[in-house]
N, C-alpha and C positions, 0 to 999 in steps of 0.2 A: 402526670401523676394521677393514679386512679383514686376515685373517691372511695372512701372506707365505707363498707357495708353498714347500714343502720341497724342496730340491735333493737328488735321489737320486744315490748314487754311480754312476759310469758304468762299464760293463763291456763290453769287446769280446770277443766269442765268435767264434773262427776254426776252422772245420771244414768239410771238403768234403762231410760227410754231411748232407744237408738234414733228414732225420728226426731226427737227434740235435740239430741246431741248433734245431729247432722245440720239441722237449721241453725241452731245456736252457734255452733263453731263457725259456720260460713259467715254469719252476722258479725261475729267477734273479729274474724280474720279481716273482713272489710273494714273494721274500725282499728286495724293495725295491731292486732295481738298475734302472738305466736301461740296457737291453741293446741293443747294436747288433751285427749279425751280418755276417760276411764268409765266403765260401766259398773264397777262395784268398788268397795272400800279396798279390797286387796290390790286391785289394779292401780288405784289411785295412790296407795302408799308406795308401791314400787316405783311409779313415775316420780312422785314427790321426793323420794329418798334419793333417786339417781340424779335428778335435776330439779331442785326446789323452784316452784313457781313464784312469781311475783304477786299474782292474784289467783283466786279460785272462786268458782261458782259450784256449789255443793248442794245436791238433793239430799235432804235430811231423812226423807222417808223412802228407802229402798229395801228390797228384800235382803234378808241376812243382816249384816251389821249396818247400823244407821250411819249416815254421813256425819253425825256429830262425833263419831270416833276419830275423824280426820282432823278436827280443830286442834287438839294438842300437838299433833305431829307437825 
């Protein structure tokens, strides 16, 4: 009998800094999170609506819409 695959908690990482996202997503993955990355509010909303994350790390100060716009969603 095969062991059922373990479901990792999902994490949405939203930040306009690509280098920060790269480092942080690797660190979170090492801590057993299934990490999805968005670089702006529009990308984050699309990801969150298609597959709502259990957790999120959101940059509040990004060009364009603030990360605060994601909180109600």
